C-alpha positions in Angstrom: -4.0 -4.7 -1.7 -6.4 -6.5 0.6 -5.1 -8.2 3.8 -6.2 -11.4 5.5 -5.1 -11.5 9.1 -3.0 -8.9 10.8 -5.6 -7.4 13.2 -4.7 -4.7 15.7 -2.0 -6.1 18.0 -0.6 -8.6 15.5 3.1 -8.1 15.0 3.6 -9.3 11.5 0.5 -7.7 10.1 1.8 -4.2 11.2 5.2 -5.0 9.7 3.6 -5.9 6.3 1.5 -2.8 6.3 4.6 -0.6 6.9 6.6 -2.4 4.2 3.8 -2.2 1.7 3.3 1.6 1.9 7.0 2.6 2.2 7.4 3.3 -1.5 4.0 4.7 -2.2 3.1 2.1 -4.8 0.6 0.1 -2.8 -2.6 1.1 -1.0 -4.3 -1.1 1.6 -8.0 -0.7 0.6 -9.7 -3.8 2.0 -9.3 -6.5 4.6 -10.6 -9.4 6.7 -8.2 -8.9 9.6 -9.6 -11.4 12.1 -12.0 -14.2 12.6 -13.7 -11.9 15.1 -15.8 -9.4 13.0 -15.7 -6.8 15.7 -11.9 -6.8 15.7 -11.8 -6.6 11.9 -14.2 -3.6 12.0 -12.0 -2.0 14.7 -8.8 -2.6 12.7 -10.3 -1.3 9.5 -11.4 1.9 11.2 -8.0 2.3 12.8 -6.4 2.0 9.3 -8.8 4.3 7.6 -10.4 1.7 5.4 -13.9 2.3 4.2 -16.4 0.2 6.2 -17.9 -1.2 3.0 -14.6 -2.9 2.4 -14.1 -4.3 5.8 -15.2 -8.0 5.5 -16.2 -10.5 8.2 -14.5 -13.3 6.3 -11.9 -13.7 3.6 -14.5 -15.6 1.5 -16.8 -12.6 1.6 -13.9 -10.3 0.6 -13.1 -12.2 -2.5 -16.7 -12.5 -3.6 -17.4 -8.8 -3.1 -14.1 -7.5 -4.5 -14.6 -9.6 -7.6 -17.9 -7.8 -8.3 -16.1 -4.4 -8.4 -14.8 -2.9 -11.7 -11.3 -4.0 -12.5 -9.8 -0.6 -11.8 -11.4 -0.5 -8.3 -11.0 -4.0 -6.9 -7.9 -5.2 -5.1 -5.1 -6.4 -7.3 -3.6 -8.8 -4.7 -4.2 -10.2 -1.3 -1.5 -10.5 1.4 -1.8 -13.4 3.8 -0.6 -12.8 7.4 -2.4 -15.5 9.4 -1.1 -18.6 11.2 0.3 -21.3 8.9 -2.8 -23.5 8.8 -4.8 -20.8 6.9 -2.2 -19.9 4.3 -3.3 -22.6 1.8 -7.1 -22.2 1.8 -6.8 -18.4 1.6 -4.3 -18.5 -1.2 -6.1 -21.1 -3.2 -9.4 -19.3 -3.0 -7.8 -16.0 -3.9 -6.2 -17.5 -7.0 -9.5 -19.1 -8.0 -11.1 -15.7 -7.5 -8.6 -14.1 -9.8 -6.4 -12.3 -7.3 -2.6 -12.3 -7.1 -1.2 -13.5 -3.7 1.6 -12.4 -1.5 2.0 -14.8 1.5 3.9 -14.8 4.7 6.1 -17.9 5.1 6.1 -20.8 5.4 3.8 -21.0 2.4 1.4 -23.7 3.6 0.9 -26.2 6.5 2.6 -29.0 4.6 4.3 -29.9 1.3 1.2 -31.5 -0.2 -0.6 -28.2 0.1 2.3 -26.3 -1.5 2.3 -28.7 -4.5 -1.5 -28.4 -4.8 -1.1 -24.6 -4.7 1.3 -24.8 -7.7 -1.4 -26.6 -9.6 -3.8 -23.9 -8.9 -1.3 -21.3 -10.1 -0.6 -23.3 -13.3 -4.3 -23.2 -14.1 -4.6 -19.5 -13.5 -3.2 -16.2 -14.7 -2.2 -15.1 -11.1 1.1 -14.2 -9.6 2.4 -15.6 -6.3 5.0 -14.2 -4.0 6.4 -15.3 -0.7 7.9 -12.9 1.9 11.3 -14.4 2.5 12.3 -11.1 3.9 16.1 -11.6 4.2 16.5 -11.9 0.4 15.5 -8.2 0.3 18.6 -6.9 2.0 20.9 -5.0 -0.5 24.1 -6.7 0.8 22.5 -10.1 0.4 21.9 -9.2 -3.2 25.4 -8.0 -3.6 26.7 -11.3 -2.1 24.5 -13.3 -4.5 25.8 -11.3 -7.5 29.5 -11.7 -6.6 29.1 -15.4 -6.1 27.3 -15.7 -9.5 30.2 -13.9 -11.1 32.7 -16.3 -9.7 34.4 -13.9 -7.3 34.8 -16.5 -4.5 35.3 -19.4 -6.9 33.8 -22.8 -6.3 31.8 -23.0 -3.1 33.2 -25.5 -0.6 31.3 -24.9 2.6 28.2 -22.9 3.8 27.4 -22.1 7.5 24.1 -20.4 8.2 22.8 -19.7 11.7 19.5 -18.3 12.9 19.4 -18.0 16.7 16.7 -16.4 18.9 16.0 -16.6 22.6 12.4 -15.6 22.8 11.1 -19.1 23.5 13.7 -20.1 26.1 11.2 -20.5 29.0 7.7 -21.8 29.6 6.5 -18.4 30.6 7.2 -17.2 27.1 4.6 -19.7 25.7 1.7 -17.4 26.7 2.6 -14.7 24.3 0.2 -14.5 21.4 2.9 -15.1 18.8 4.1 -18.2 20.7 0.8 -19.8 21.3 0.0 -20.7 17.7 3.6 -21.4 16.7 3.8 -24.2 19.3 0.4 -25.6 18.4 0.7 -28.4 15.7 -2.9 -27.7 14.5 -1.9 -24.2 13.5 1.9 -24.4 12.9 2.2 -27.8 11.4 4.9 -30.4 12.2 7.5 -27.9 13.3 8.0 -24.7 15.3 11.6 -23.6 15.1 12.5 -25.1 11.7 9.3 -24.0 10.1 9.5 -20.5 11.6 13.2 -19.5 11.2 15.0 -22.6 9.9 13.2 -22.3 6.6 14.4 -18.7 6.3 18.0 -19.9 6.8 17.6 -22.6 4.2 16.0 -20.2 1.7 18.8 -17.6 2.2 21.5 -20.2 1.7 20.1 -21.3 -1.7 19.2 -17.8 -2.8 22.7 -16.4 -2.2 24.8 -19.5 -3.2 22.8 -20.4 -6.2 23.0 -24.0 -5.0 20.3 -26.4 -4.0 20.2 -28.7 -1.0 20.5 -32.3 -2.2 20.5 -34.2 1.1 20.6 -33.6 4.8 21.1 -35.0 8.3 19.0 -33.4 11.0 18.9 -33.4 14.8 15.8 -31.4 16.0 14.9 -31.0 19.7 12.2 -29.7 21.9 14.4 -28.4 24.7 11.8 -26.8 27.0 9.8 -29.6 28.8 6.2 -30.1 27.7 6.6 -29.0 24.1 5.7 -31.3 21.2 7.3 -29.2 18.4 11.0 -28.4 18.0 12.4 -25.3 19.5 16.0 -26.0 18.4 17.7 -27.8 15.6 21.0 -28.6 13.8 20.9 -29.7 10.1 23.9 -30.9 8.1 23.6 -30.1 4.5 24.9 -31.4 1.2 24.5 -29.3 -2.0 24.2 -30.2 -5.6 27.8 -29.3 -6.3 28.9 -31.8 -3.6 29.9 -29.1 -1.1 28.8 -29.3 2.5 27.0 -27.0 5.0 25.6 -26.6 8.5 22.4 -24.9 9.4 21.8 -24.0 13.0 18.4 -22.8 14.2 17.3 -22.1 17.7 14.6 -20.2 19.6 16.0 -21.2 23.0 19.4 -19.5 22.5 19.1 -17.3 25.6 20.2 -13.8 25.0 20.0 -13.9 21.3 17.7 -11.4 19.6 17.4 -12.2 15.9 20.9 -13.4 15.0 20.9 -14.5 11.4 24.3 -14.9 9.9 25.6 -16.5 6.7 29.2 -17.5 5.7 30.0 -18.9 2.3 33.5 -20.3 1.7 34.9 -20.7 -1.8 38.3 -21.8 -3.1 39.2 -18.2 -4.0 37.6 -16.2 -1.2 34.6 -16.1 1.2 31.7 -13.9 2.1 30.2 -13.2 5.5 26.9 -11.3 6.4 25.0 -10.8 9.6 21.5 -9.5 9.9 22.4 -7.6 13.1 24.8 -5.5 10.9 23.0 -5.7 7.6 24.8 -2.9 5.8 28.1 -4.7 5.9 29.4 -7.6 3.9 32.8 -9.1 4.5 34.9 -10.3 1.6 37.8 -12.5 3.0 40.8 -13.5 0.9 43.7 -15.9 1.2 47.0 -14.1 2.1 45.4 -10.8 1.3 43.5 -8.1 3.4 39.9 -8.7 4.4 37.6 -6.2 2.7 34.6 -4.6 4.3 31.9 -3.9 1.7 29.3 -1.3 2.7 25.9 -0.6 1.4 25.9 2.3 -1.1 29.6 2.2 -1.7 30.9 0.9 -5.0 28.4 -2.0 -5.2 28.7 -4.2 -8.3 25.1 -5.6 -8.2 22.3 -3.5 -9.9 19.8 -5.4 -7.8 21.6 -4.3 -4.6 21.8 -0.7 -5.8 18.1 -0.7 -6.6 17.3 -2.0 -3.2 18.8 1.0 -1.5 16.8 4.1 -0.6 19.3 6.3 1.1 23.0 7.4 0.6 25.8 5.5 2.2 26.0 5.8 5.9 22.3 6.1 6.4 21.3 2.7 8.0 18.6 0.6 6.3 17.3 -2.6 7.8 14.5 -5.1 8.3 11.6 -2.8 7.2 13.3 -1.7 4.1 14.3 -5.3 3.2 10.6 -6.3 3.7 9.6 -3.3 1.5 11.9 -4.5 -1.3 9.8 -7.7 -1.6 6.7 -5.5 -1.8 8.0 -3.1 -4.3 9.3 -5.9 -6.5 6.0 -7.7 -6.4 4.1 -4.4 -7.2 6.4 -4.0 -10.2 5.8 -7.6 -11.2 2.0 -7.0 -11.2 2.3 -3.7 -13.1 4.5 -5.5 -15.7 1.9 -8.2 -16.1 -0.9 -5.5 -16.5 1.2 -4.0 -19.3 1.5 -7.4 -21.1 5.2 -7.8 -20.3 7.0 -10.9 -19.0 6.6 -11.1 -15.3 8.3 -14.1 -13.8 9.4 -14.2 -10.2 13.1 -14.5 -11.4 12.7 -11.4 -13.6 11.5 -9.3 -10.6 13.6 -11.0 -7.9 10.5 -12.1 -6.0 10.5 -15.4 -4.0 7.8 -17.5 -5.6 6.1 -20.9 -5.7 9.4 -22.7 -6.3 10.7 -21.3 -3.0 7.4 -22.2 -1.4 7.7 -25.8 -2.4 11.4 -26.1 -1.5 10.8 -24.5 1.8 8.0 -26.9 2.8 10.1 -29.8 1.5 13.0 -28.6 3.7 10.8 -28.6 6.8 9.3 -32.0 6.1 12.7 -33.6 5.1 14.4 -32.2 8.2 11.6 -33.4 10.6 11.6 -36.8 9.0 15.4 -37.1 9.0 15.6 -36.2 12.7 13.4 -39.2 13.6 15.7 -41.7 11.8 19.0 -43.2 12.8 20.2 -43.1 9.1 22.7 -40.4 8.7 22.0 -38.9 5.3 18.6 -38.5 3.7 18.0 -37.5 0.1 16.2 -34.1 -0.2 12.8 -35.2 -1.6 10.0 -33.1 -3.1 6.7 -35.0 -3.3 
């Protein structure tokens, strides 16, 4: 793979690199890590990348890599830049014949996501999106059990993603905060675009439902901010069930508290990212059952997502790596002339990208209106 963004000191770039190499299927061989050529060169040297494949710009990387023999050039590019650069990098990569794995949200706005789909439709390239939390084994187990009717008809969904790292003005000077709070780099939203979109994606992934309408109340709690740092969104799904999505980056004391509860007419399931190896199955007038990673799992996808025996904790990095290994397998299948759809390989793709951008734009628009319910619109 080649990487755009993620220079030395960038949190998410380092996470991507760890996840990519965890299973030994992917080598990082090229990169344009920063808009500062000196920092790109320094990062490449730190990572042991040949200086001939350290590029001052991503445009240069695509041009030069395309000149190499097929068995020597990069197979795909991973994008770990601020949001405003996701689309131009992905579009040019696809036009240059390279597969793309992008950090979320996919683009700066919905229009760009729809345009990206057109580029993909006119190419032979694959596209993946790192909605990390879909990579957890017990999330895959929950998805499977729901698909098999174990909890019955879904009646209500509650998803919460609470953090406290942006609770004060002093936190705004952190590098990771500066661009997320800047509309030019982050887009029309901070909190909903950064973590709310994860919660929305996780809800649809596990439940198998789609959001059909919503009612939103987004806030910028800390004075002086122009983008939301907190929000509540009421949801309606395409089976007429209801839900609540809570997202906040000013929930003082919270670390990375992502939790999901799905209630059916037979049973319910509950999962929390702070205890990712556990999944609670709750029944009516019967004992609550604690399901544990690696113990009598029903889902083949969940079993395949595990790397260690029961009782050996796996977490965020492994979930991230599951996206990478699935994408690598998808690329290898395509090379072998086999079917390689995102659904076949359990990789979030352009559909998730479009629905994610639509969720952000619909939530922001709904929050500005007095009308209670707004139809979930794409395009």
